N, C-alpha and C positions, 0 to 999 in steps of 0.2 A: 287555623285555619291556615292552612296550605301559603306557596305564592308558584306564578309563573314566571319560570324566570327561562330568559331567552339567551344562550350561549354566542356567539360570533364566534367562525371556527375559520373566521381569514380566507387568503385567496383559494386555499386547494394542500399547501402543504401542510399534514398536522402539525410539523418544529414551527409552523409558523402563527397557530395559537396561543393566545396569554396562557398562564400558571391558572388564574384567575377560570379559565374557561375552563384548560383539562380538566382539573378539578372537580368545576361544577358537573364535570361529564363523567367522568369516571363516582362522584356520590354517586348520582341518579339515578332515584329508583322507577319513574314514569318519563319518558323519556318518544318527545311527536319531533316528528320532520319531514318538511314537503319532500313530495316525491312526484311525475308519471307514474299512472298507472300503467304496472309490467313492466316498470325499469325497477330499481334498487335506489337510487335517488341522492346526489350528490353528495348530499351535506351527510348521509346514512354513510358510504363507500371514507369517509372526510376521517369519522371515527370510528374507525375499523379496528378491531383490536381494544378499544380505548372504554370501552360500557362493562358496566356491572355485569358479571351472570343472571344478578335478580333485575335484574333490571326490566320491563315491562315495551316492549315497543308499541307507537303509535303512527303509524304511519298515514299523513294527511295531504290523500290523491287527489292532485286536481283534475274538479269535473270534466275539464276542457284543455287546452293548451291550443295549436295554432290550429284546429278543425274550422275552429268561429275566427272571424277578424274580430280583434281587440277593443277595436271602437264599436263594437256591435253593439243593440237593446242583449241581445240573446248573450252573449257572452259576455254584456255586464253583470245581467241575471244571476247567469248561474255562478260568476265568481261568487254576488255577492251571498246567495243565497252558504255557498260551498263554509263560507267563512264567520258565516252566519254561528253555523252548526260546529265548527269546529272551536270558536266563541264560548259557547253553549258547553260543551265539552270539554275540554278544558278546565273552565270554571266549574263542571262539579268534580274534576279528579284535587281543582288549586282547592275544595271545601274543607279536604283534611290533610293534603298531603303537601312536597313541593313538584313540579313539575319541569321538566327541561324540554324547550325547545330550541331545536339546531337550525339555528338559518348561516349561510354561506356569505362570508364579506361582513360585513358589515349592516347589522339588523336593523338600523333607523336612516341607510344608505340604499335607497329603492329596496329594501326586502323584504321580502314578502309577510312576514312577522307585522310591521307594522300595521297592515289590516285587521290581525287578531289586539296586539297593542291597544289601538282606539276602539275597539268593540270587547275589550275588556277590563277601561276605565268605571273605577267606582263598585265591578265589582268582586273582584278581588285584589291584593298585591303584585307589582308588577315591579322586574327586575330585570334590567339593558346589561347584560357583555358584551361591549364592544371590540369592532374585530377590523385586521388590515382589512380595507378592499380589495376587492379583487384585479380593478385599477392600475392600484397600487402598487401589486403582484407582476401587472403587465407590464406597467414600465419600467421596473426593476431585470423584466425578464429584456430588455433590448439596451442592456450598460448603457444609455445613453439619461439625463436631465432631463425629466419634464417641462421642468420650466427652470430659467429662468432669471434671475434681477427681479424688473415690473415686471415677468409675463402675464399675462393678461391665461387664463386655465378656463376652458370652458367644457363641461358636460355636455354629452348631446345623447339623446336616445336616436336611435336610427328610425323608430317607429314617426317619425315628425315628420309632416311636409317636405318636399325637398327644395318649398323656396323658404323656408325656414332653417331652415337644415343651413344654406349658403350666407344665411344674414347672417348667423352665428359664425359660420365661420369664418365672415370677410372681417369678421369684429374682434379675434380673438386670437394671442400667439399660439398656445398651446392647446390641444386638440382632443376628448376621449368620446370616439364613441362604441356605446353600448347597444345591446337590442338588437347586433347586427343581422346573422342568419339572411334567413329570406328578403331581410332590407336589404344588402350589399350593394346592391345593382343603384340602388336611387344613394346611395354614400358616395358610393362611386362617379354617380352623376356629379352630385356636390362639388365632392373634391378635388373634382377635372374643372369645375367652370371658377370654380377660384385657385387653381394653380395650385393647389396643395398635392394632389396626389400623387405628384413625384416624392414626395416629403416623410408621406401616411405605410406604419406598419400594421399587419394584420397580425394578433395573440392571438396563441388558440391554448386553451387550455393551460393560463398563465400558471408557473412552479407544482403545475400535478403532472405526473406521469402523461408523455406524451406527449407534452412541450411540445409548441410550434412555434416562433419567428419569423417573416416573411414580409418581404412589399407589398405593401398590396398592388402595386400595379402589375404585379408576379401572378398575382394569386388569381384561381378566375370564382364567374362569383355563386356558381355551384358549387362551391370549393370550400364552402365558412359555416362550420357549428355557430350552434346556440351557445355556446365555451367559448363563447369569441370578440376581440375589441377591438379597434379601429383606436387605434396614437397616431397624433403628430405635435412632434415636438417645439415648443418653444426656444428660441436663440438669440433671447437676451434682447430687453432693447436696452439695456448697455453693452453695446456690447466690447468696450473697454477694458468691462469688469471680469466679464462674461471668459472672456480671454486668459 
């Protein structure tokens, strides 16, 4: 029996992935990766030039991305059937050989592989290779520590209701807001309500070609791609130490 191995690719720069992940990628004979239909896929772009010429590729194309509301029954049903199908296909492949699944960032930090991981339990051996998270790459791009001393860091999804965003923002020192994109107007309003808008940064494609770091207050709502994270840095609960 083979294994399903998921390699965390890190935030985007190929040089930031682990040696273990790079070695697994170079040795893989079966390589699967998520992508939107008609696109190359971010994970596949990161490993360009690293795959063996003998590797067989398996693009796992999402049936929907932004076409349906993410919390609608139709969206949930379509994604559930998609993950069921690919779990079955990967388990069949892994019955005889190892199969490598590529995952941006860290697979266990909001990664799509989590949905396959739960479905593969008890069927085939599964190994996960950790990766640097995308948010780590983004806050390093600002050249400023995200937390100091006893700061509390909260990671939020831009898909949350505005009132939930406000409640979490009011209780935290440092913030990371993921899944911005079309949710940016809601995120901006929540930051403004908590008096934190002018401290917020938007980092687009952190560590990747085309990286952009900008003050969120200076960015238009429509000018926010999928690969963008909003950051608010902490300042330390013990200023005398932080300084």
